N, C-alpha and C positions, 0 to 999 in steps of 0.2 A: 535418684542417684545416691550417691553416698548420702551420708546423713547430714543434714544441716546443722550447724552449731548455732544458729539463731534459735536454739531450743530444740533442735532436732538432731538426731545422729542420723544423719543421712549420709552412708556409705556413702564424704562423699558432696551419692550427691548423689544439684541442683538446680531454670526455666522461669521466664518471667510472663507477664500478661500477653506479651506480644507472641509467645510461642503458640498460643491458640490459633493466630493467623498463619503460622508455620504448619502447624499440624492439620489444620482443616481447609487448606487451600487447594487440596486435590493434587499437590505435587509431591511425588514420593522421593524427590532429590533434585530434580532440575538439572543436573550435570552428572558426568560420568563419575565424580568422586562422591556422589550422594548428598553433597550440602546444598543448602538453599542459597539462591542467589537474590540480590536486591540492587536495584538502580539508585537507591538512596546514598548519598554521599555523607559520611560521618568525618567531621574534621576534629582532631584533637587539637588542643591549643594550651599554650603555657609557656613558662620560661623555666629554665634550669635553676635549682636551688631550693633550699628550705627543708624543713622537716615536716613530714606527715605524722601527726599524733593521734594515735588509735587507742581507745581505752575499752576495757570489757571485764566481765566477771570471771569467766572460766578460761582455761587454757584450750588449745586446739589438742587434737588427739596425738598427732605425730608431725615432726618435721622431716623425718626420713621419708622421701618421695614415694618409695614403694609401700609404705605403710599408711600415709595419710589418707583419710576418707571423710573429713569434714569439709563443709563448704568454706569456712574460714581458713582451713588449711590449705584448700586449692588456691586461695587468694594469696597466701604467702608463696605458695609454689609457683604462681605466675610471675612474681618478682624475683625469686630465688632460684628457679630452674628452668630448663627448656626441655622440649620433649620432640619426638619425630614430627608430629603435627600439633598445631594448637588452633584456639579459635581467634578470629580477628577482634579487633578492638571495636567497642560500640555496642549499643542496645541491639536487640533482635531485628528491629525494623531497618537497621542500618548495617546488618551484616554480621552481628554478634555471634550468630550461630553457624556462620560459614567456617569451614577448617581451611587453615593455610599451612604451607610447609614452615617448619620451624628449624629443627636441626637437619631435616631432609632438604634436598634441593628443590623437589618437586613432589606432587602427589605420587602415590606408589604405582609401580608397574605391577599389573595384576594379570595372572595367567588366565588363559582362556576357560579353565575349569574352575576358576575362583578359589583355588587352593593357595597360590604362592603370592605373597606380597613382597616387592622388592623395593628397597629404599636406597638412594645414594646420598650420603652426607655432603653438606657444605663444607668448604675448606675454611679455616681459620677461626673455628668455634673452639673456645678453651675453657678448661677448668679454671677456679680461681687462682691456682698456683702457676697458670700460664702454660700448662701442658695441653696439647691438642687432643680434643675429643675424637675417639676412634670408634669404629663399628663394634669392636670387641667389649667397650665400656657399656654399650647399650644391651648387648647380649648378656654380659655379666649381670647387669642391673635387673633385667627382666628375670633371670634365672634365680635371682636372690629373692624376687617376690613370691617364690614358691615355698620359701621357708617360713610356713605359717606357724610353726612351733616356736621358733626362735624369734621371728619378726610378725608378730600378730598384727591384724588389721590390714587395711588396704583392699582394693578390688581383686578379684580372683578371675577376671575374664581371660587372662592368658592361659591359665591352667585348663579353663573349660573349653577353648577353641583351638589351641595348638596341637598339632599330632603328637601323641605321646605325653601330653601334659597331665593327664589324670593319673599317670604312674609316676612321673617325675616328682621328687620330694624336695628339690632344691639344690643349689650349687654347693652348699656347705656339705651336704650328705653325699652328693655325686659330683665331684670336681670334673668329670667328663663333660658335663653340661647336657643341654637338651638338644638332640639332633635335628629338631625341626626349626631351630634358630641357627642359621649359618651366616658366617661373614666371608666375604670376598675380598681380601686386601684390607686396606685401612678404612675404607670409605663406603663399603657396600654390605647391607644386612638384609637378609631375607627371612620371612616367617611362613612356614608351611602349616595350613590348618587342617585339621581332621576331616572337616566338612565345610563347604562353603558358608560363609557368614556375612552378611552384607554390611553389619555394622563394624566389622573389624577397623575400619579407618578410624572409628570413634574410640575403640579400644586403645589404638596407638597414641591417641591424644590425651589420654590420662597420664597422670605423674608417673605411672608404671614404667614408662619408656625414658625417664630421666636418667642419664648415664651416671655410673658410679665407677670410680677408679678402684679396681680390686685392692690395690695396696692401701688404700685409705679406708677400706671397709672395716668398721669396729663393730659389725653385727648389730647387736641391739643398742650398743652405745652410739652408733651413727646418727641416731636420733638428736643427739645433744649438739652435734656439729656437722651436718651434711655438707659435702663440698658443692660450692655453688657453680651453676652454670649460667644463670641469668644476670641481669643487670645489677642484682644486689647480692651481697654475701652476708653471712650471720656474724655479727660482731659479738653478740652474746645472747644466751638463752638460759633463763632461770625459770623453771617450770613453776607455773602458776603465779609468776611475778612479772616477768617481762620478756619481750622478744625484740632485739634490736637489730635491724638491717642497715647496712651502709653500702655505698658504691663498690662494685666489683670492678676493679680496674682492668681486668682481663677480658671483660665483655665488650665486643665490638658492634656498635650499633649498625654498621653497614651490613651485618649478617642477619640483622632481626627487624623484620617488617611489622611487628605487632606491639613491641614495647618501647615506648618513648623514654621512660625512666627520668622524669622531670626532677623529682625531688632527690636531694642528697642523702636523706636518712629517713627511715621509717622506724618510729618508736611505738611499740605495742605494750601498754602497761595493763596488767591483770590484776585481778582482786579488787576491782572497783565495784562498790555496792550498786546493783542493777538500777535501784531508784535514783541514783545520782548520775547516771551516764548522760541523760538528756540535758540536765541542767549545765553540766560541764561543756557539752558540745554547744549548746545554745550560747553560753557565755564566752565561747572562743577559747576556753582553756584547752579543749581538745577538738579533734576534726571529725572523728568516725567512731562508731560503735563497732567493736570487734565480734561481739556475740549476741547481741540482744537488739530488738526494735525498740520503739518509743513506748513507754509505759502507758497504759490504757488511760490514766487520769491526764495525761499531757496531750493526747491526740486531738481532742476537740479544741483545746486552746491554741494548738499550733494551726489547725485548720482555720481558725478564726482570725489569724494574723497573716495577711498576704506577704509581709516581708520574710516571716518564718517559714511559711507554707512553700516559698520559693526554695528553700534549702532543705525539701523533703523529698522522698520517694516512697510511693505507695505501690506495691507490686503483688501480683499473683505469683507465687514462687514455683508452682508446679509441683509442690510437695504435699504429701498426705500425712497428716498427723493421726496416730492411732493408739489405741490400748491394745497391747500384745499380751496373750494369755498362754501360758506354758501348758501345751496339751500333754505333757508327761507328769505333771504335778496335780494332785487332787485339789479342789474339786474339777480343775478344767480338763481333766482326762475324759470327762463326759461330754459328749456333744450337746446334750440338752442344756447342760449348765452353760456352755459357751453362747448357746442360742438365747438362752434366758438373759445373758448379760447385754444382749443387743437391745433389749427392752428396758433393762434395769439402770444402765448407765444415763445419766442425765448430761447430754451434750450441751445443754444451754449453759448449765452452770461451769462446765469446762471451758466453753468459749468465753464467758464472762470473765474467767480467771485469766484468759490469754488476752482480754482487752475489749470483748464484745463483738459487734459484727464486723468491725474492721479486721478482726483477726482471721476471718475466712468464712466460707460456706461450709454448711454442714455436709459431711461425707457419708456416703452409704456403701462405698467400696473402696478398694485400694488405689485404683487408677484414677487420676484426676481427669475430669471431663474435658480438659484442654485438648485432648487427642481427637475429639470429634464423635466419640462413641455414645450411645444412648445411656443414660444413668440407670444403674441397676439398684434395686431396693428390695432385698429379699426379707427384710424384717421392718415392714412399715411401722413407725412409731413417731409420735411427735418429738421435738427436740428435748422435751423434759422427761421423755420415756414413757413406757406404758406399764405401770406397776402391776395391773391385773394380769397381763400376758406374761410378764416376767415370773410372777408367783406361780402361774399355770405351769410354766416350763420348769421351774425350780422343783416343783412338786412332782412333776413327771420323771424328773432325774433322781428323786429321792433326797434332795439337798435340803437340810433344815438350817444350815448356817455353820459357822466356824471360822477359825483364823486363817488368814492367808498373808503371805509376805509379799510386799510390793516394794520395789526399788524406786527411789526418788532422788532428785537432787536436792541440795540443802539450801538452795537460794532461788529467789526470782520466781518466774512463771512456772518452772519445772516443779517447784514444791507446792505452789498454790493450785496448780492443775491436779497434782496427786492428792491433795486434800480435797479437791472438789469430787473426784471418784470415790475417795474414802467415804465422804459424807453421803453420796448418793447410794452406796450400797449397804450402809448400815441398816435401813429399814428392812432389808431382806435377811438379816442375821449374819451378814458377811463382815467379819471383823478384820479390817485391812490394817495390818501393821506396816508402817513405813520404815524402811531402812533408808537414811539419808546419807548421800556420798556427795563429794565434790563435782561439779559439772564436768571437769576435765577427765574424771575416771568414771563417769556414769556408763558409758557405753562399752567400755572394755569390762566392766563389772557385769553388766547385763548380758554381754556376749560370752560369758563363761558358763556354759550349761551346768557345770558342777555345782554352781551356786545355788541351783534350785529355786530361783525367784519365781513365784507363781504369776506376777504381773509387772509390767513396766510400761510407761508411756514413751513412745518413740516417734519417729518421723522418717519419711523416705522421700528423696526427690530422684529424678531421673539422672542416670550418668551421662545421658546424651539426648537430643531431642527424639524421643520415641518411647513407646510403652514397654520395650522388651526388658528393660533393666529394673523393673519393679518385682514381678512375681517370682522369677527364678531365684535371686538372692535371698528373698525373704521367705519363700515357702517350699522350695525344693529341697528334699531331704539330703541330697548329696552336698549340699552347701552347709550343712551343720558341721561345725569345727569345735575342737575343744577350747580354742582361744580365738578371739576376734570374730566370733560368729554372729551373723546379721539374722539368721533364721530364729528370732527370739522365742517364737512359739513352739519350736522344735517339731513343726509339722513335717511328717514324712510319710506322705500318702501316696501309694503306688500310681494311682490314676493321675494325680497332679504331677508326679514325677515324669511320668510318660508324656503327658501333654506339653510340658515345658520342653522336653527334649525335642518333640515335634515342631513347636513353634519356632525354637532355635535353628532348626534345619530348614525352615521355610525360606527360600530366598526372595520371593515376591513380596515386597513390603505390605501392600494392601492385605494379601492373605495372611502374612504374619500377624499384622495388627488385629485382624478378625479372630484369629486364635488366641491372642493376648487378651482381647476384650472378653472372650468366652471363658478364659481361665480366671479372670477376676470373678466371674460369676461362680465357677467351680470352687474357687477358695472361700468364697463368702458362704457357700453351702457347708462348708466344714467350720466355719466360724471361729478361726484361730485368733482373730482380732475383732475389736470393735473400732470401725472407722470413725474418726471424730470430726475433723474439719479438712477442707481443701485450704491450705495455708495462704494467708496474706501477710505481708510485712509492711509495716509504716516505719520509715528510717528518717534520721536527721543527720545532716553533715554541716560543718561550720560554713560561714558565708565566704571564706577565703580560698575555697576549693574550686578548682575547674576540672571538668571530666569526671564529676563524681557520679557517674552512672552506675547502676547495679548491672553487672554482666550477666546476660541471660544463660550462660552455660553453667554456672554454679551458683546463681542467686546471691551474689556478694560483690562488693565494690572491687574495681580493678586496681589494685595497688600500683601495678607497674605503669599506669597511665594517668594517675592523678597529679595534678599540679597544684602548688600553693602560691598565693599572691599576697 
């Protein structure tokens, strides 16, 4: 998925441990709409009122719904905005990965050829100013998501799947709009795909389909105050300092089956030292962490106290953390150097910097093994690396050492993990210079190819429950953009590009998954990344919260359904 802001930039995103059951159960959907079904009943409980207090170190990427791609940002969008479809409330084993109509009255009507998806909107859903949401507002919103030059960031699945999407440059440049998005009256909207795409129902559940009133669109400044459609609206946003949400009086709970909106106010305070977050939550001064899990030194203590342990979540996020190497910048423009890196990097010291074994299992490919595939391991080495093999490959490449520029965050685990990589590469003559930036700007900086960073630590989570959203965004050449780029390695391999297109066109889920698994192997043969760990998170929340589950769709708490007592 989008990148996770619990230390990952994952477009985005975000899957929990229960996803393994979803992916491995032999069910490619279970219903006509392609979502999983469960008989387990999940009951939200709580009373109205109170303030949810969230604290964190760094900011989210964007509040603009068409631009956000952090998991923390998706949590904010859950409270602030609504989409055509959305995920139900609850953990994965209680239906959290099932899609439900949100702005739409029902799941889409799909044409026999699988190319046309038509939605009819509910009546009575309004913007925060009281004006009713129309189909044209969703069409306009999706069309503005194509404006990657002005509005960097955000997923680009609409441009990849809609007919004419590859040529359309955005509604600002082409006011006529995109002909494959049509409206019929005030309440009906249709999307025509270039080719069948079985996962399109998940695309419309992304924040991309959040309606935007054209008259209120301030382009890049819309990020400072997007117009609310969900149960909360933005009272104030001070970048890197605070995000305050309050009740949206125009929201009608009768139209919303997934958001209970128990609390009156959500206060997100930023700039808090990462090492202090757990203590403040434990003491009751705060309720949740915005962007970080529990620090390594605190995990054992919390696990040893049954009372504190009851207020924690330990989850497998479905995210892969990795070291990206820029294939256009020396020395990583040589395959043998990138292959040598697979043996030179010490994954053990990296994981230790993230918290030790609780941080996750060691990774050998991009795709997490929660999807049921066999684990690939093209570069077998112990977690501490294989210096002999690394030197052999460096020598084959003619590499004798030199300076390389690596982007790192200036705080918390991001800096510690970068320093672990820096130390591991020093014995091979690689002098890693760290440029440190604030967590809130790290991925926009790394996602600007003209900056020419040689390396950067990143992470990626699924945009929805399946393997299709890892390989394409990260390794397909057509995904490389001047701003908001997620193909950090700048890999543009004709064979990879071709195989991604073939997998995207495969309608059968099992056949498509087999192609994605093979693509994982193909990518690792090119070695544009060093897979580090399959991510786990250990989080804590205050004892006064109810419904403090981590939502499986974006690996973050569900602000729209938490209650305080």
